[in-house]
DRENZADREN-859547 format. One record per atom (N, C-alpha, C): residue number from 1; residue in one letter; atom name; z negated, x, y. Coordinates in Angstrom, 1 decimal. Layout:
// DRENZADREN-859547
(r NUM 'a' 'CA' (Z X Y))
...
//
This chain:
// DRENZADREN-859547
(r 1 'x' 'N' (-42.4 74.7 -0.1))
(r 1 'x' 'CA' (-41.4 73.7 0.6))
(r 1 'x' 'C' (-40.5 73.3 -0.8))
(r 2 'x' 'N' (-39.9 74.4 -1.3))
(r 2 'x' 'CA' (-39.0 74.3 -2.3))
(r 2 'x' 'C' (-39.7 73.7 -3.9))
(r 3 'x' 'N' (-40.9 73.7 -4.1))
(r 3 'x' 'CA' (-41.9 73.3 -5.0))
(r 3 'x' 'C' (-42.2 71.7 -4.4))
(r 4 'x' 'N' (-42.6 71.0 -3.5))
(r 4 'x' 'CA' (-42.1 70.0 -3.2))
(r 4 'x' 'C' (-41.2 69.1 -3.5))
(r 5 'x' 'N' (-40.0 69.7 -3.2))
(r 5 'x' 'CA' (-38.9 69.2 -3.9))
(r 5 'x' 'C' (-38.5 68.9 -5.2))
(r 6 'x' 'N' (-39.1 70.0 -5.9))
(r 6 'x' 'CA' (-38.9 70.1 -7.2))
(r 6 'x' 'C' (-39.9 68.9 -8.0))
(r 7 'x' 'N' (-40.9 68.9 -7.1))
(r 7 'x' 'CA' (-42.1 68.1 -7.6))
(r 7 'x' 'C' (-41.8 66.4 -7.4))
(r 8 'x' 'N' (-41.3 66.2 -6.5))
(r 8 'x' 'CA' (-40.6 64.9 -5.9))
(r 8 'x' 'C' (-39.2 64.7 -7.0))
(r 9 'x' 'N' (-38.6 65.5 -7.4))
(r 9 'x' 'CA' (-37.2 65.1 -8.3))
(r 9 'x' 'C' (-37.8 65.0 -9.6))
(r 10 'x' 'N' (-39.2 65.6 -9.9))
(r 10 'x' 'CA' (-39.6 65.5 -11.5))
(r 10 'x' 'C' (-39.9 64.2 -11.5))
(r 11 'x' 'N' (-40.3 63.4 -10.5))
(r 11 'x' 'CA' (-40.9 62.0 -10.8))
(r 11 'x' 'C' (-40.2 61.1 -10.4))
(r 12 'x' 'N' (-38.8 61.0 -10.2))
(r 12 'x' 'CA' (-37.9 60.1 -10.1))
(r 12 'x' 'C' (-38.0 59.1 -11.4))
(r 13 'x' 'N' (-37.8 59.9 -12.4))
(r 13 'x' 'CA' (-37.6 58.7 -13.9))
(r 13 'x' 'C' (-39.2 57.8 -13.8))
(r 14 'x' 'N' (-40.2 58.4 -13.4))
(r 14 'x' 'CA' (-41.4 57.7 -13.5))
(r 14 'x' 'C' (-41.4 56.5 -12.4))
(r 15 'x' 'N' (-40.9 56.9 -11.4))
(r 15 'x' 'CA' (-40.7 55.9 -9.9))
(r 15 'x' 'C' (-40.0 54.8 -10.6))
(r 16 'x' 'N' (-38.4 55.1 -11.2))
(r 16 'x' 'CA' (-37.3 54.2 -11.7))
(r 16 'x' 'C' (-38.1 53.6 -13.0))
(r 17 'x' 'N' (-38.8 53.8 -13.8))
(r 17 'x' 'CA' (-39.2 53.4 -14.6))
(r 17 'x' 'C' (-40.2 52.2 -14.3))
(r 18 'x' 'N' (-41.5 52.5 -13.4))
(r 18 'x' 'CA' (-42.3 51.6 -13.1))
(r 18 'x' 'C' (-41.4 50.5 -11.9))
(r 19 'x' 'N' (-40.3 50.7 -11.4))
(r 19 'x' 'CA' (-39.4 49.7 -10.3))
(r 19 'x' 'C' (-39.0 48.9 -11.5))
(r 20 'x' 'N' (-38.4 49.2 -13.0))
(r 20 'x' 'CA' (-38.5 48.3 -13.8))
(r 20 'x' 'C' (-39.0 47.6 -14.3))
(r 21 'x' 'N' (-39.9 47.9 -14.6))
(r 21 'x' 'CA' (-41.2 46.9 -15.1))
(r 21 'x' 'C' (-41.4 46.3 -14.2))
(r 22 'x' 'N' (-41.5 46.5 -13.1))
(r 22 'x' 'CA' (-42.3 45.2 -12.0))
(r 22 'x' 'C' (-41.0 44.1 -12.1))
(r 23 'x' 'N' (-39.7 44.9 -12.0))
(r 23 'x' 'CA' (-38.4 43.6 -12.3))
(r 23 'x' 'C' (-38.3 42.5 -13.2))
(r 24 'x' 'N' (-38.8 43.3 -14.5))
(r 24 'x' 'CA' (-38.8 42.3 -15.8))
(r 24 'x' 'C' (-40.3 41.5 -15.9))
(r 25 'x' 'N' (-41.3 41.9 -15.1))
(r 25 'x' 'CA' (-42.1 41.0 -15.4))
(r 25 'x' 'C' (-42.1 39.8 -14.6))
(r 26 'x' 'N' (-42.4 38.6 -15.2))
(r 26 'x' 'CA' (-42.1 37.4 -14.4))
(r 26 'x' 'C' (-43.5 37.0 -13.8))
(r 27 'x' 'N' (-43.0 36.3 -12.5))
(r 27 'x' 'CA' (-44.2 35.6 -11.9))
(r 27 'x' 'C' (-44.4 34.3 -12.5))
(r 28 'x' 'N' (-45.7 33.7 -12.5))
(r 28 'x' 'CA' (-46.1 32.6 -13.2))
(r 28 'x' 'C' (-45.2 31.5 -12.6))
(r 29 'x' 'N' (-44.4 30.5 -13.6))
(r 29 'x' 'CA' (-43.9 29.7 -12.7))
(r 29 'x' 'C' (-44.8 28.6 -12.4))
(r 30 'x' 'N' (-44.7 28.1 -11.0))
(r 30 'x' 'CA' (-45.2 26.8 -10.4))
(r 30 'x' 'C' (-44.5 25.7 -10.4))
(r 31 'x' 'N' (-45.4 24.7 -10.2))
(r 31 'x' 'CA' (-44.4 23.6 -9.6))
(r 31 'x' 'C' (-43.6 23.6 -8.6))
(r 32 'x' 'N' (-42.3 22.7 -8.8))
(r 32 'x' 'CA' (-41.5 22.7 -7.7))
(r 32 'x' 'C' (-42.0 21.5 -6.9))
(r 33 'x' 'N' (-42.4 21.4 -5.4))
(r 33 'x' 'CA' (-42.9 20.8 -4.3))
(r 33 'x' 'C' (-42.0 19.9 -3.9))
(r 34 'x' 'N' (-42.3 18.3 -3.5))
(r 34 'x' 'CA' (-41.7 17.2 -3.2))
(r 34 'x' 'C' (-40.7 18.1 -2.3))
(r 35 'x' 'N' (-41.4 18.8 -1.1))
(r 35 'x' 'CA' (-40.6 19.4 -0.1))
(r 35 'x' 'C' (-39.1 20.1 -0.5))
(r 36 'x' 'N' (-39.5 20.7 -1.6))
(r 36 'x' 'CA' (-38.9 21.5 -2.4))
(r 36 'x' 'C' (-37.6 21.2 -2.8))
(r 37 'x' 'N' (-38.1 20.1 -3.3))
(r 37 'x' 'CA' (-37.0 18.7 -4.3))
(r 37 'x' 'C' (-35.9 18.5 -3.2))
(r 38 'x' 'N' (-36.7 17.7 -2.2))
(r 38 'x' 'CA' (-35.9 17.0 -0.9))
(r 38 'x' 'C' (-35.1 18.0 -0.4))
(r 39 'x' 'N' (-35.6 19.0 0.0))
(r 39 'x' 'CA' (-34.5 20.0 0.6))
(r 39 'x' 'C' (-33.7 20.6 -0.3))
(r 40 'x' 'N' (-33.7 20.9 -1.9))
(r 40 'x' 'CA' (-32.7 20.8 -2.7))
(r 40 'x' 'C' (-31.8 19.7 -2.8))
(r 41 'x' 'N' (-32.3 18.7 -2.8))
(r 41 'x' 'CA' (-31.2 17.5 -2.9))
(r 41 'x' 'C' (-30.3 17.0 -1.5))
(r 42 'x' 'N' (-31.0 17.7 -0.2))
(r 42 'x' 'CA' (-30.3 17.4 1.0))
(r 42 'x' 'C' (-29.3 18.6 1.1))
(r 43 'x' 'N' (-29.5 19.5 0.6))
(r 43 'x' 'CA' (-28.4 20.9 0.4))
(r 43 'x' 'C' (-27.4 20.3 -0.5))
(r 44 'x' 'N' (-27.7 19.7 -1.7))
(r 44 'x' 'CA' (-26.9 19.4 -2.6))
(r 44 'x' 'C' (-25.9 18.0 -1.9))
(r 45 'x' 'N' (-26.4 17.2 -1.4))
(r 45 'x' 'CA' (-25.6 16.1 -0.6))
(r 45 'x' 'C' (-24.7 16.7 0.6))
(r 46 'x' 'N' (-25.0 17.6 1.3))
(r 46 'x' 'CA' (-24.5 18.5 2.3))
(r 46 'x' 'C' (-23.1 19.0 1.8))
(r 47 'x' 'N' (-23.7 19.8 0.7))
(r 47 'x' 'CA' (-22.4 20.3 -0.1))
(r 47 'x' 'C' (-21.4 19.9 -0.7))
(r 48 'x' 'N' (-21.6 18.5 -1.1))
(r 48 'x' 'CA' (-20.5 17.4 -1.7))
(r 48 'x' 'C' (-19.9 16.9 -0.7))
(r 49 'x' 'N' (-20.6 16.4 0.4))
(r 49 'x' 'CA' (-19.9 15.8 1.4))
(r 49 'x' 'C' (-19.1 16.6 2.3))
(r 50 'x' 'N' (-19.4 18.1 2.3))
(r 50 'x' 'CA' (-18.0 19.0 2.8))
(r 50 'x' 'C' (-16.7 19.1 1.6))
(r 51 'x' 'N' (-17.3 19.4 0.3))
(r 51 'x' 'CA' (-16.2 19.3 -0.5))
(r 51 'x' 'C' (-15.4 18.2 -0.1))
(r 52 'x' 'N' (-16.1 16.6 -0.2))
(r 52 'x' 'CA' (-15.2 15.5 -0.1))
(r 52 'x' 'C' (-14.4 15.7 1.2))
(r 53 'x' 'N' (-15.0 16.1 2.2))
(r 53 'x' 'CA' (-14.4 16.4 3.6))
(r 53 'x' 'C' (-13.1 17.0 3.7))
(r 54 'x' 'N' (-12.9 18.5 2.9))
(r 54 'x' 'CA' (-12.3 19.0 2.7))
(r 54 'x' 'C' (-11.1 18.7 2.1))
(r 55 'x' 'N' (-11.4 17.8 0.8))
(r 55 'x' 'CA' (-10.3 17.2 0.3))
(r 55 'x' 'C' (-10.0 15.8 0.8))
(r 56 'x' 'N' (-10.2 15.1 1.5))
(r 56 'x' 'CA' (-9.9 14.3 2.5))
(r 56 'x' 'C' (-8.8 14.9 3.3))
(r 57 'x' 'N' (-9.4 15.9 4.1))
(r 57 'x' 'CA' (-8.6 16.6 5.3))
(r 57 'x' 'C' (-7.3 17.1 4.5))
(r 58 'x' 'N' (-7.3 17.5 3.2))
(r 58 'x' 'CA' (-6.2 17.8 2.9))
(r 58 'x' 'C' (-5.2 17.2 2.5))
(r 59 'x' 'N' (-5.5 16.2 1.9))
(r 59 'x' 'CA' (-5.0 15.1 1.9))
(r 59 'x' 'C' (-4.1 14.2 3.0))
(r 60 'x' 'N' (-4.6 14.4 4.1))
(r 60 'x' 'CA' (-4.3 13.9 5.0))
(r 60 'x' 'C' (-3.4 14.6 5.7))
(r 61 'x' 'N' (-3.6 16.2 5.7))
(r 61 'x' 'CA' (-2.4 16.8 6.3))
(r 61 'x' 'C' (-1.3 17.1 5.4))
(r 62 'x' 'N' (-1.4 17.1 4.1))
(r 62 'x' 'CA' (-0.5 17.1 3.2))
(r 62 'x' 'C' (0.5 16.7 3.2))
(r 63 'x' 'N' (0.2 15.5 3.8))
(r 63 'x' 'CA' (1.6 14.4 4.1))
(r 63 'x' 'C' (2.4 14.3 4.6))
(r 64 'x' 'N' (2.1 15.5 5.8))
(r 64 'x' 'CA' (3.0 15.7 7.2))
(r 64 'x' 'C' (4.0 17.1 6.9))
(r 65 'x' 'N' (4.0 17.6 5.6))
(r 65 'x' 'CA' (4.7 18.7 5.7))
(r 65 'x' 'C' (6.0 18.4 5.9))
(r 66 'x' 'N' (7.2 19.0 6.1))
(r 66 'x' 'CA' (8.3 18.8 5.5))
(r 66 'x' 'C' (9.4 19.5 6.6))
(r 67 'x' 'N' (10.2 18.7 7.1))
(r 67 'x' 'CA' (11.2 19.5 7.8))
(r 67 'x' 'C' (10.9 19.0 9.5))
(r 68 'x' 'N' (10.4 20.1 10.2))
(r 68 'x' 'CA' (9.9 20.2 11.4))
(r 68 'x' 'C' (10.8 19.1 12.6))
(r 69 'x' 'N' (11.9 18.7 12.1))
(r 69 'x' 'CA' (12.6 17.9 13.2))
(r 69 'x' 'C' (12.7 16.6 12.9))
(r 70 'x' 'N' (12.1 16.2 11.8))
(r 70 'x' 'CA' (12.0 14.7 11.0))
(r 70 'x' 'C' (13.1 14.4 10.5))
(r 71 'x' 'N' (14.2 15.0 10.2))
(r 71 'x' 'CA' (15.5 14.6 9.7))
(r 71 'x' 'C' (15.4 14.7 8.2))
(r 72 'x' 'N' (13.9 14.7 7.5))
(r 72 'x' 'CA' (13.9 14.7 6.1))
(r 72 'x' 'C' (13.2 13.7 5.7))
(r 73 'x' 'N' (13.3 12.3 5.3))
(r 73 'x' 'CA' (12.4 11.2 5.2))
(r 73 'x' 'C' (12.5 10.6 3.9))
(r 74 'x' 'N' (11.5 10.3 3.0))
(r 74 'x' 'CA' (11.5 9.6 1.8))
(r 74 'x' 'C' (11.2 7.8 2.3))
(r 75 'x' 'N' (12.4 7.3 2.2))
(r 75 'x' 'CA' (12.4 6.0 2.2))
(r 75 'x' 'C' (11.7 4.9 1.6))
(r 76 'x' 'N' (11.8 4.7 0.0))
(r 76 'x' 'CA' (11.4 4.3 -0.7))
(r 76 'x' 'C' (11.4 4.9 -2.4))
(r 77 'x' 'N' (10.2 4.4 -3.1))
(r 77 'x' 'CA' (10.2 5.1 -4.4))
(r 77 'x' 'C' (9.9 4.0 -5.4))
(r 78 'x' 'N' (10.7 3.9 -6.6))
(r 78 'x' 'CA' (10.3 2.8 -7.5))
(r 78 'x' 'C' (9.9 3.4 -9.0))
(r 79 'x' 'N' (8.9 3.4 -9.6))
(r 79 'x' 'CA' (8.6 3.8 -10.6))
(r 79 'x' 'C' (9.2 3.3 -11.9))
(r 80 'x' 'N' (9.7 4.2 -12.7))
(r 80 'x' 'CA' (10.4 3.7 -13.9))
(r 80 'x' 'C' (9.8 3.9 -15.4))
(r 81 'x' 'N' (8.6 4.7 -15.0))
(r 81 'x' 'CA' (8.0 5.0 -16.3))
(r 81 'x' 'C' (6.4 5.5 -15.9))
(r 82 'x' 'N' (6.2 6.5 -17.0))
(r 82 'x' 'CA' (4.7 6.8 -16.7))
(r 82 'x' 'C' (4.9 8.1 -15.8))
(r 83 'x' 'N' (5.6 9.0 -15.7))
(r 83 'x' 'CA' (6.2 9.8 -14.7))
(r 83 'x' 'C' (7.6 10.2 -14.5))
(r 84 'x' 'N' (8.4 9.1 -14.6))
(r 84 'x' 'CA' (9.3 9.0 -14.3))
(r 84 'x' 'C' (9.5 8.1 -12.9))
(r 85 'x' 'N' (10.4 8.3 -11.9))
(r 85 'x' 'CA' (10.8 7.5 -10.9))
(r 85 'x' 'C' (12.1 7.4 -10.1))
(r 86 'x' 'N' (12.4 6.6 -9.4))
(r 86 'x' 'CA' (13.5 6.7 -8.2))
(r 86 'x' 'C' (13.1 7.0 -7.0))
(r 87 'x' 'N' (13.4 7.6 -6.2))
(r 87 'x' 'CA' (13.2 8.1 -4.9))
(r 87 'x' 'C' (14.4 7.7 -4.0))
(r 88 'x' 'N' (14.5 7.2 -2.8))
(r 88 'x' 'CA' (15.6 7.2 -2.0))
(r 88 'x' 'C' (15.0 7.9 -0.8))
(r 89 'x' 'N' (15.8 8.9 -0.5))
(r 89 'x' 'CA' (15.6 10.0 0.5))
(r 89 'x' 'C' (16.5 9.8 1.6))
(r 90 'x' 'N' (16.2 10.2 2.9))
(r 90 'x' 'CA' (17.2 10.5 4.0))
(r 90 'x' 'C' (17.3 11.5 4.5))
(r 91 'x' 'N' (18.6 12.2 4.6))
(r 91 'x' 'CA' (18.6 13.6 5.0))
(r 91 'x' 'C' (20.0 13.7 6.0))
(r 92 'x' 'N' (19.3 13.6 7.5))
(r 92 'x' 'CA' (20.2 13.7 8.4))
(r 92 'x' 'C' (20.4 11.5 8.3))
(r 93 'x' 'N' (21.8 11.8 8.2))
(r 93 'x' 'CA' (22.6 10.4 8.6))
(r 93 'x' 'C' (23.0 10.0 7.2))
(r 94 'x' 'N' (22.4 10.9 6.0))
(r 94 'x' 'CA' (22.8 10.4 4.6))
(r 94 'x' 'C' (21.8 10.2 3.9))
(r 95 'x' 'N' (21.7 9.1 3.1))
(r 95 'x' 'CA' (20.7 8.6 2.2))
(r 95 'x' 'C' (21.0 9.1 0.4))
(r 96 'x' 'N' (20.2 9.6 0.0))
(r 96 'x' 'CA' (20.4 10.5 -1.3))
(r 96 'x' 'C' (19.7 9.2 -2.3))
(r 97 'x' 'N' (19.9 8.9 -3.2))
(r 97 'x' 'CA' (19.0 8.3 -4.5))
(r 97 'x' 'C' (18.9 9.3 -5.5))
(r 98 'x' 'N' (17.5 9.8 -5.4))
(r 98 'x' 'CA' (17.1 10.9 -6.6))
(r 98 'x' 'C' (16.5 10.0 -7.8))
(r 99 'x' 'N' (16.8 10.8 -8.9))
(r 99 'x' 'CA' (15.8 10.5 -10.3))
(r 99 'x' 'C' (15.1 11.7 -10.3))
(r 100 'x' 'N' (13.7 11.0 -10.6))
(r 100 'x' 'CA' (12.9 12.6 -10.8))
(r 100 'x' 'C' (11.9 12.2 -11.9))
(r 101 'x' 'N' (11.7 13.5 -12.4))
(r 101 'x' 'CA' (10.9 13.1 -13.8))
(r 101 'x' 'C' (9.9 14.4 -13.3))
(r 102 'x' 'N' (9.0 14.8 -14.6))
(r 102 'x' 'CA' (8.4 15.9 -14.4))
(r 102 'x' 'C' (9.4 17.4 -14.8))
(r 103 'x' 'N' (10.2 17.2 -15.0))
(r 103 'x' 'CA' (10.8 18.6 -15.5))
(r 103 'x' 'C' (12.2 18.7 -14.6))
(r 104 'x' 'N' (13.0 17.7 -13.7))
(r 104 'x' 'CA' (13.8 17.8 -13.0))
(r 104 'x' 'C' (14.0 16.7 -11.9))
(r 105 'x' 'N' (14.7 17.3 -10.9))
(r 105 'x' 'CA' (14.9 16.0 -9.4))
(r 105 'x' 'C' (16.5 16.1 -9.9))
(r 106 'x' 'N' (17.1 15.0 -10.2))
(r 106 'x' 'CA' (18.7 14.7 -10.2))
(r 106 'x' 'C' (19.3 13.9 -9.2))
(r 107 'x' 'N' (20.4 14.2 -8.4))
(r 107 'x' 'CA' (21.1 13.5 -7.5))
(r 107 'x' 'C' (21.7 12.3 -8.2))
(r 108 'x' 'N' (21.4 10.9 -8.0))
(r 108 'x' 'CA' (22.3 10.0 -8.8))
(r 108 'x' 'C' (23.0 9.2 -8.2))
(r 109 'x' 'N' (23.1 9.3 -6.4))
(r 109 'x' 'CA' (24.3 8.8 -5.6))
(r 109 'x' 'C' (23.8 9.1 -4.3))
(r 110 'x' 'N' (25.2 9.7 -3.5))
(r 110 'x' 'CA' (24.9 9.6 -2.2))
(r 110 'x' 'C' (25.6 8.3 -1.3))
(r 111 'x' 'N' (25.0 7.8 -0.4))
(r 111 'x' 'CA' (25.2 6.8 0.3))
(r 111 'x' 'C' (25.6 7.4 1.4))
(r 112 'x' 'N' (26.7 7.2 2.1))
(r 112 'x' 'CA' (27.3 7.7 3.4))
(r 112 'x' 'C' (26.7 7.0 4.3))
(r 113 'x' 'N' (26.7 5.3 4.3))
(r 113 'x' 'CA' (26.3 4.4 5.0))
(r 113 'x' 'C' (24.9 4.2 5.1))
(r 114 'x' 'N' (23.9 4.3 6.3))
(r 114 'x' 'CA' (22.9 4.2 5.8))
(r 114 'x' 'C' (22.3 2.3 5.6))
(r 115 'x' 'N' (21.3 2.5 4.9))
(r 115 'x' 'CA' (20.6 1.0 4.1))
(r 115 'x' 'C' (19.3 1.1 5.1))
(r 116 'x' 'N' (19.1 0.0 5.7))
(r 116 'x' 'CA' (18.0 -0.2 6.2))
(r 116 'x' 'C' (16.8 -0.2 5.5))
(r 117 'x' 'N' (15.8 0.2 5.6))
(r 117 'x' 'CA' (14.2 0.2 5.2))
(r 117 'x' 'C' (13.8 -1.5 4.9))
(r 118 'x' 'N' (14.3 -2.0 5.7))
(r 118 'x' 'CA' (13.8 -3.6 5.4))
(r 118 'x' 'C' (15.0 -3.9 4.2))
(r 119 'x' 'N' (15.8 -3.5 3.9))
(r 119 'x' 'CA' (17.0 -4.0 3.0))
(r 119 'x' 'C' (16.5 -3.0 1.5))
(r 120 'x' 'N' (15.9 -1.8 1.9))
(r 120 'x' 'CA' (15.7 -1.3 0.7))
(r 120 'x' 'C' (14.2 -1.4 0.2))
(r 121 'x' 'N' (13.4 -2.2 0.9))
(r 121 'x' 'CA' (11.9 -2.9 0.4))
(r 121 'x' 'C' (12.2 -4.2 0.0))
(r 122 'x' 'N' (13.3 -5.0 0.1))
(r 122 'x' 'CA' (13.7 -6.0 -0.4))
(r 122 'x' 'C' (14.6 -5.8 -1.7))
(r 123 'x' 'N' (15.5 -4.9 -1.8))
(r 123 'x' 'CA' (16.0 -4.6 -3.2))
(r 123 'x' 'C' (15.3 -4.3 -4.3))
(r 124 'x' 'N' (14.0 -3.4 -3.9))
(r 124 'x' 'CA' (13.3 -2.8 -5.1))
(r 124 'x' 'C' (12.2 -4.2 -5.3))
(r 125 'x' 'N' (11.8 -5.1 -4.0))
(r 125 'x' 'CA' (10.5 -5.9 -4.7))
(r 125 'x' 'C' (11.3 -7.3 -5.4))
(r 126 'x' 'N' (12.7 -7.4 -5.4))
(r 126 'x' 'CA' (13.1 -8.6 -5.6))
(r 126 'x' 'C' (13.3 -8.8 -7.1))
(r 127 'x' 'N' (13.1 -9.7 -7.9))
(r 127 'x' 'CA' (13.3 -9.9 -9.4))
(r 127 'x' 'C' (14.7 -9.5 -10.1))
(r 128 'x' 'N' (14.8 -8.9 -11.2))
(r 128 'x' 'CA' (16.0 -8.8 -11.8))
(r 128 'x' 'C' (15.8 -7.6 -12.6))
(r 129 'x' 'N' (17.0 -7.1 -13.4))
(r 129 'x' 'CA' (17.1 -5.8 -14.0))
(r 129 'x' 'C' (16.9 -4.6 -12.8))
(r 130 'x' 'N' (16.9 -3.4 -13.6))
(r 130 'x' 'CA' (17.0 -2.3 -12.4))
(r 130 'x' 'C' (18.6 -2.1 -12.5))
(r 131 'x' 'N' (19.7 -2.7 -13.2))
(r 131 'x' 'CA' (20.6 -2.3 -12.8))
(r 131 'x' 'C' (21.6 -3.1 -11.9))
(r 132 'x' 'N' (20.7 -4.4 -11.8))
(r 132 'x' 'CA' (20.9 -5.6 -10.6))
(r 132 'x' 'C' (20.3 -4.9 -9.5))
(r 133 'x' 'N' (19.1 -4.4 -9.3))
(r 133 'x' 'CA' (18.7 -3.7 -8.0))
(r 133 'x' 'C' (19.3 -2.7 -7.5))
(r 134 'x' 'N' (19.9 -1.4 -8.3))
(r 134 'x' 'CA' (20.7 -0.8 -8.1))
(r 134 'x' 'C' (22.2 -0.9 -7.6))
(r 135 'x' 'N' (22.6 -2.0 -8.3))
(r 135 'x' 'CA' (23.7 -2.3 -7.4))
(r 135 'x' 'C' (24.0 -3.1 -6.3))
(r 136 'x' 'N' (23.0 -3.7 -6.2))
(r 136 'x' 'CA' (22.6 -4.6 -4.8))
(r 136 'x' 'C' (22.2 -3.3 -3.7))
(r 137 'x' 'N' (21.3 -2.7 -3.9))
(r 137 'x' 'CA' (21.3 -1.2 -3.2))
(r 137 'x' 'C' (22.4 -0.6 -2.8))
(r 138 'x' 'N' (23.4 -0.5 -3.8))
(r 138 'x' 'CA' (24.5 0.7 -3.5))
(r 138 'x' 'C' (25.3 -0.2 -2.6))
(r 139 'x' 'N' (25.4 -1.6 -3.2))
(r 139 'x' 'CA' (26.6 -2.5 -2.6))
(r 139 'x' 'C' (26.5 -2.7 -1.0))
(r 140 'x' 'N' (25.1 -2.9 -0.7))
(r 140 'x' 'CA' (24.6 -2.8 1.0))
(r 140 'x' 'C' (25.3 -1.6 1.1))
(r 141 'x' 'N' (24.8 -0.4 0.6))
(r 141 'x' 'CA' (25.2 0.6 1.6))
(r 141 'x' 'C' (26.7 1.1 1.9))
(r 142 'x' 'N' (27.8 0.4 1.2))
(r 142 'x' 'CA' (29.1 0.7 1.0))
(r 142 'x' 'C' (29.6 -0.4 1.8))
//
């Protein structure tokens, strides 16, 4: 019995070498059939569809995060440059005008009296300089 075990252990390197040679030997490459190409294309379409579906779902769900009670709302935004903008938010019963840049968010003005969203849209959409628009918006709030 001991001689069988010694014989089996002595053959392990030869078995490993034969397995290594079998793994490195390549099978002759065959042509990919039409059914194989169709299956691969359909698989790719399914995977891409799943990626776009998950991205769409995250985008839809990402818009609804925030305060659970609904006391925080973004009322309006006005782009000032490539990455700078003004944002009017409502927190409870106060409205805050924020200046947003890539590096900072700064409070520009706190409005004690609420401005109606229709007034905000009208103030941001009318023609004129930025100072006139801002003065009109602040004037309606006070």
